[in-house]
DRENDO-1510 file (C-alpha; in Angstrom, 1 decimal, always signed):
<recs>
REC; n; res; u; v; w
REC; 1; THR; +172.3; -97.3; +59.0 .
REC; 2; GLY; +174.5; -99.9; +57.1 .
REC; 3; PRO; +174.5; -103.5; +55.9 .
REC; 4; GLY; +171.6; -105.4; +57.4 .
REC; 5; ALA; +169.8; -102.3; +58.7 .
REC; 6; PHE; +167.9; -100.1; +56.2 .
REC; 7; THR; +165.6; -97.1; +56.7 .
REC; 8; GLN; +162.1; -98.5; +56.6 .
REC; 9; THR; +158.6; -98.1; +57.9 .
REC; 10; ALA; +158.9; -99.8; +61.3 .
REC; 11; GLY; +156.2; -99.9; +64.0 .
REC; 12; VAL; +153.4; -99.1; +61.5 .
REC; 13; ASP; +150.7; -101.3; +60.1 .
REC; 14; LEU; +151.4; -101.8; +56.4 .
REC; 15; THR; +148.5; -103.0; +54.2 .
REC; 16; CYS; +149.3; -106.1; +52.3 .
REC; 17; VAL; +145.8; -107.1; +51.1 .
REC; 18; SER; +142.6; -104.9; +50.8 .
REC; 19; PHE; +139.3; -105.6; +49.1 .
REC; 20; THR; +135.6; -104.6; +49.4 .
REC; 21; LEU; +133.2; -107.2; +50.7 .
REC; 22; PRO; +129.6; -106.4; +49.5 .
REC; 23; GLY; +127.0; -105.9; +52.1 .
REC; 24; ASN; +125.1; -109.1; +53.0 .
REC; 25; ALA; +127.9; -111.3; +51.5 .
REC; 26; VAL; +128.1; -112.8; +55.1 .
REC; 27; SER; +124.7; -114.1; +56.1 .
REC; 28; ARG; +123.0; -113.5; +59.4 .
REC; 29; PHE; +124.0; -117.0; +60.5 .
REC; 30; GLY; +127.3; -117.2; +58.6 .
REC; 31; GLY; +130.8; -116.0; +59.4 .
REC; 32; MET; +134.3; -115.5; +58.2 .
REC; 33; GLN; +137.5; -117.2; +59.0 .
REC; 34; SER; +141.1; -116.3; +58.2 .
REC; 35; ARG; +144.6; -117.8; +58.3 .
REC; 36; LEU; +147.8; -115.9; +58.3 .
REC; 37; CYS; +151.2; -117.5; +57.8 .
REC; 38; MET; +154.2; -115.2; +58.6 .
REC; 39; THR; +157.9; -115.4; +59.0 .
REC; 40; ALA; +160.0; -112.8; +60.8 .
REC; 41; GLY; +163.6; -112.1; +61.8 .
REC; 42; GLY; +165.9; -109.4; +63.0 .
REC; 43; ALA; +165.8; -108.0; +66.5 .
REC; 44; GLY; +163.6; -109.5; +69.2 .
REC; 45; GLY; +160.7; -107.1; +68.9 .
REC; 46; THR; +157.1; -108.3; +68.4 .
REC; 47; LYS; +155.8; -108.6; +64.8 .
REC; 48; THR; +152.1; -108.7; +64.1 .
REC; 49; GLY; +149.7; -109.6; +61.3 .
REC; 50; LYS; +146.0; -108.4; +61.5 .
REC; 51; VAL; +142.8; -109.0; +59.5 .
REC; 52; PHE; +140.2; -106.2; +59.6 .
REC; 53; PHE; +136.5; -106.2; +59.0 .
REC; 54; GLY; +136.0; -102.5; +58.3 .
REC; 55; ALA; +137.9; -100.7; +61.0 .
REC; 56; SER; +137.7; -103.6; +63.5 .
REC; 57; PRO; +140.5; -106.2; +63.7 .
REC; 58; PHE; +139.0; -109.6; +64.1 .
REC; 59; HIS; +142.2; -111.6; +63.9 .
REC; 60; VAL; +145.7; -110.8; +65.2 .
REC; 61; THR; +148.7; -113.1; +64.9 .
REC; 62; THR; +151.9; -112.2; +66.7 .
REC; 63; ILE; +155.5; -113.3; +66.6 .
REC; 64; PRO; +157.1; -112.2; +69.9 .
REC; 65; SER; +160.8; -113.0; +69.1 .
REC; 66; ALA; +163.4; -112.9; +66.4 .
REC; 67; ASN; +163.8; -115.5; +63.7 .
REC; 68; ASN; +160.5; -117.2; +64.0 .
REC; 69; PHE; +157.2; -118.0; +62.2 .
REC; 70; ALA; +153.5; -118.1; +63.0 .
REC; 71; ASN; +150.5; -119.8; +61.5 .
REC; 72; GLY; +147.4; -118.2; +63.1 .
REC; 73; LEU; +143.7; -118.8; +62.7 .
REC; 74; GLY; +140.9; -116.3; +63.3 .
REC; 75; GLY; +137.3; -115.7; +62.5 .
REC; 76; PHE; +133.9; -114.5; +63.6 .
REC; 77; ALA; +130.4; -115.8; +63.5 .
REC; 78; VAL; +127.1; -113.9; +63.2 .
REC; 79; ASP; +124.5; -115.3; +65.5 .
REC; 80; GLY; +121.3; -114.0; +63.8 .
REC; 81; ASN; +121.9; -110.3; +64.7 .
REC; 82; PRO; +123.6; -108.6; +61.6 .
REC; 83; THR; +125.4; -106.0; +63.8 .
REC; 84; VAL; +127.0; -108.4; +66.3 .
REC; 85; LEU; +130.1; -110.4; +65.4 .
REC; 86; LYS; +131.4; -113.0; +67.8 .
REC; 87; VAL; +135.1; -113.3; +67.3 .
REC; 88; THR; +137.4; -116.1; +68.3 .
REC; 89; HIS; +141.0; -116.8; +67.2 .
REC; 90; ALA; +143.7; -119.3; +68.1 .
REC; 91; GLU; +147.5; -119.2; +67.5 .
REC; 92; GLN; +148.8; -122.4; +66.0 .
REC; 93; SER; +152.4; -121.3; +65.8 .
REC; 94; THR; +154.9; -124.0; +66.0 .
REC; 95; GLY; +157.5; -121.3; +66.4 .
REC; 96; HIS; +156.5; -119.7; +69.6 .
REC; 97; THR; +153.2; -121.0; +71.0 .
REC; 98; ASN; +151.1; -124.1; +70.4 .
REC; 99; GLY; +147.4; -124.0; +70.6 .
REC; 100; VAL; +147.0; -120.9; +72.7 .
REC; 101; THR; +143.3; -119.8; +72.5 .
REC; 102; TYR; +142.1; -116.3; +73.2 .
REC; 103; ALA; +138.9; -115.3; +74.8 .
REC; 104; GLN; +135.9; -114.5; +72.7 .
REC; 105; LEU; +135.5; -110.9; +71.6 .
REC; 106; ILE; +132.2; -109.3; +70.6 .
REC; 107; LEU; +132.4; -106.6; +67.8 .
REC; 108; THR; +129.6; -104.3; +66.9 .
REC; 109; ASN; +129.8; -104.1; +63.1 .
REC; 110; ASP; +127.1; -104.1; +60.4 .
REC; 111; ILE; +127.3; -107.0; +57.9 .
REC; 112; THR; +124.5; -105.5; +55.7 .
REC; 113; ILE; +126.7; -102.7; +54.3 .
REC; 114; ASP; +129.9; -102.9; +52.2 .
REC; 115; LYS; +133.1; -103.4; +54.3 .
REC; 116; THR; +136.7; -103.2; +53.5 .
REC; 117; ILE; +138.6; -106.4; +54.4 .
REC; 118; GLY; +142.2; -105.6; +55.1 .
REC; 119; VAL; +145.3; -107.5; +56.0 .
REC; 120; THR; +148.3; -105.7; +57.6 .
REC; 121; ILE; +151.7; -106.6; +58.9 .
REC; 122; LYS; +153.9; -104.6; +61.3 .
REC; 123; THR; +157.5; -105.0; +62.6 .
REC; 124; ALA; +158.8; -103.6; +65.9 .
REC; 125; ALA; +160.7; -100.3; +65.8 .
REC; 126; ALA; +164.2; -101.7; +65.0 .
REC; 127; ALA; +165.5; -101.1; +61.5 .
REC; 128; THR; +166.9; -104.7; +61.5 .
REC; 129; ASP; +163.4; -106.2; +62.1 .
REC; 130; TRP; +161.6; -107.8; +59.2 .
REC; 131; VAL; +158.3; -109.7; +58.7 .
REC; 132; VAL; +157.0; -111.5; +55.6 .
REC; 133; LEU; +153.3; -112.4; +55.0 .
REC; 134; GLN; +153.8; -115.8; +53.3 .
REC; 135; GLU; +150.1; -116.7; +53.0 .
REC; 136; CYS; +146.7; -115.2; +53.7 .
REC; 137; GLU; +143.4; -117.1; +53.4 .
REC; 138; ILE; +140.0; -115.4; +54.0 .
REC; 139; GLU; +136.9; -117.5; +53.7 .
REC; 140; ILE; +133.2; -116.7; +54.0 .
REC; 141; ILE; +131.3; -119.4; +55.8 .
REC; 142; GLY; +127.7; -119.9; +54.7 .
REC; 143; GLY; +124.8; -119.9; +57.1 .
</recs>
């Protein structure tokens, strides 16, 4: 490849943070919120950061262009039913969008059993792409 382009794992979700959340840590009327702060550069391909509750991503932050940053918020609320998560997230990225809000998503996922919480990042396929997870906050909201 050469200077500035190194063989790497591109186009694949790489786990940055992973931990087990005990069952019932999120109450039936509680929730979880997350914030990802990322910086990226290289080619113009899309870079992503995701937060997972078990196998289900409930927060996705994207950087669609080269040399940019994103500060995304995400989360879910449990509305009394311990197997239904109501997900909302908003991009608050000064770099590429400002206040874009995405439609609510309903996930079927059981909060009464242990779940792995994971945070991943992914670059596009170009060897010159890079992405850095600068900060990650995950918070359980009482209920």
